[in-house]
N, C-alpha and C positions, 0 to 999 in steps of 0.2 A: 226440344225446348223452344228453338227459334220458330218452328212451325206453329206451335200452340200459341205462344206469345204474340206472334205476328198476326194470327187470325183474330185474336182478341183486340189487338190495337186497331186494326183496320175495320173491324166490324162496326156497322151503324148502331148496333146495340151491344156494347161490350159485356153488359151484365148477362145477356142471354148466351153469349159465347162462353163466358166463364162457367155458366151452369152446364152447358153442353159438354165441355171438357171434363168438368168435375164428375158428371154422370158417366161419361165414357170410361174414365179411370176408376169408376166405382168408389169414389171417396165421398163421405158425408160432409155436410157443412161443419159439423162438430169436429171431425178429424182434421179438416183443413184449418179451422180456426185454432185448434190446439197446436198445429204445426207452425202457424204464424204468430201465435201468442196474442190472439185477439178474441173478441166475443163472436160466437156464431151469428149473432144478429148483424155484425158488420158484413159477413159474407152474404147473408140473406138480403140485406139492404142493397148491396151492389148488384146482385143477380136480379132483384126485382125492380131496379131502377130508382129506388128511393134515395140513393146517394148519387152525387155527381160521379161521372165516369172515373174509374180509378186511374191514378197516374202510372207511368211506366215502371217506376220502382216497385209499386204494389203488385202490378201484374207479374213482374219478374219473380217476386217472392211467392206469389200465388202459384205460378207454374212450377217453381222449384218444390213447393209443398206437395203438389199433385204427384210429381215424379218421385219424390222421396217416399210418399205413401205407397206408390206402386212398387218401388224397389224393395220395400220391407216385406211386400207380399210375394216377392219372387221376380218382379219386373216383367210379367207376362205381356201387359199391354205396351210397355215401353219397347220391348223387342219387336212386337208386331208393327208398331208405328215406325220403328227404325227401318224395317224392311220396305215399307212404302215410301219413305222419304230418303232412301239411301242416296248418297252422293257418290256416283261411280268415279268421279274424278280423283277420289282418294284411293281407288282400287286400280283403275286403269291409268298407268303412267303415260301412255300415249296410244292413240288409235287413229289409223290413217287408211284411206282408200286410194289405191294407185290409179292414176289416169291411164296407164298402160301396164300390163302385167309384167311381173318378174318371175323367173323360175325359182323354185325352192332352193336350187343349188346356189343361185346368186345371193339369196337371202342368207344362206349358211355362210358364204364367203364374207359377206358384209359384217357378220357378227363373230367371225372367227370360230365357226361352229365345227365341232367334231361329230360326225354322223355315227349314230349307234344302231340305227334300224332303218331298213328299207331304202338303201342308197339308190336302188333302181328307180325309185319314184321321184328323184330330185329334179327331173325335167318337167314336172307339172307346173302349170302356170298358177301364180298366186296373185290375188287382186287386192291385197291389203294386209294389215297386221294389227294386232292388239298386244300391248305389253301389259301384263297383269302382275300385280303384287300378290303372289300366291297365298301368303299367310292371311292377308286381309280378305281375299276372295273366299277362302275356306271359312273364315270366322263370320263373314257378313252376308254373302250371297245365298239366297235360297235357290232351289232347283230352277224355278222359272227365271229368276234374275240372271242365272248363269248364261242364258241365251244371249244376253246383251253383249257378251264379249265378242260375238260374231259380227257386230256392226251391220252393214248392209248386205254382206255375203259371208257364207261359211268357207268360201274358197280363199282362205287367208292363212297367215302364219299366227299361231298363238305362242307368245313368248312369256314364259312364267319366270318371275324373278324371286329371289329369296328362297330358292328351292333347297331342300336338304338332300333328298335322294331321288325325287321325281315320281314317287308312287302316287301321291294324291292327285297331281295334275292329270296323270294318265288314266287314273280311275274315273275322274270327272269326264274326260274325253270319251272314255269307253262307254259310259252310261248315257251320254248325250246323243240324241238322234241326229244332231248336226255334227259333221266332222270337218276339222280343219285340213288344209293341204300339208302342213308341217307343224310340228311342235318343237319349240326350242326351250331348253332349260338354262337358267343362269343362276350362279351362286351355289352350284352343287358342291357339297363337302364330301370328299371321298368318292366312292364309286356310285354310279347310278344303280338304283334298285333293279335287279334282274326282272322283277315283275313289270316294271315300267317299260323295259325293252320288249318283253314278251307281249305286253298289251299293244304296243305300237306296231309290232310285226303282225299281230293278229288282225289289227285294223287296217294294215297296209299304209300306215302313216309314217313318213320319215320322222325320226326323233334325233335331235342333235343337242349338244351341250356347247353353249357359248363360252369361250375362254377369255372374253373381255373381262377386265378386272372389276369395273364398277358399273352400276346401273346407269350413271350418266353417260359413260362410254357406249353402253348398249343403245340407249335412247338416241344419242347423237349419230351412231352408225346407221341406224335404220332411217333416221330423219334425212341423212345425206343421200341414202338410196332413194328415198321418196322424192327428194328434190331432183335427183339425177333423172329419174323416170319422167318427172313432170317436164323437164327441159327437152327430153327426147320428143315428146308430143308436139312441142312448139316448133 
């Protein structure tokens, strides 16, 4: 909604911008007018520039009408647009690149991790980390967008929060051509799915469960490690 309304507001020709978005969402002037409770000629006059530029309140209602019409049809275009305009800050709780590497073992220690797979690989160097809200990632990220969790390098720790048993994160890692140095699960309820452990072992990626109680503690622990590594460089 912000993207569409913003483009109309800043456009040198708001009427043409309104027409563009109405056509993209495949809504007729009649449909939009019915949703707004006005005459189709009002929409036509705005789009043709026969009326003064619409105010912000009308634009807001206009955009709401477009999205409502799309939702009634299944929301196809809204979903496509959401993928393009996704705000990853709502999915990635934190993302850092280390100025000097840390071992996977040190990261495990920082988050009070219990290692479930590939302990022999804990001496690998890790150059950053991404903390991901697993549920939002599954619901929102497309296949291509998943790559954004790797930041500037795949040689990093992927930390998934809100995990139930760990199967979905490890399946995502399995099918991705980019592989992290370690995967950490947080919020696990009960035992980790044996398939998740098996996938980690098959990929040769250490898998650990953080025993920290809250996401805030998890974020703080990794942030402290980040600052500690930064001080070492100085």
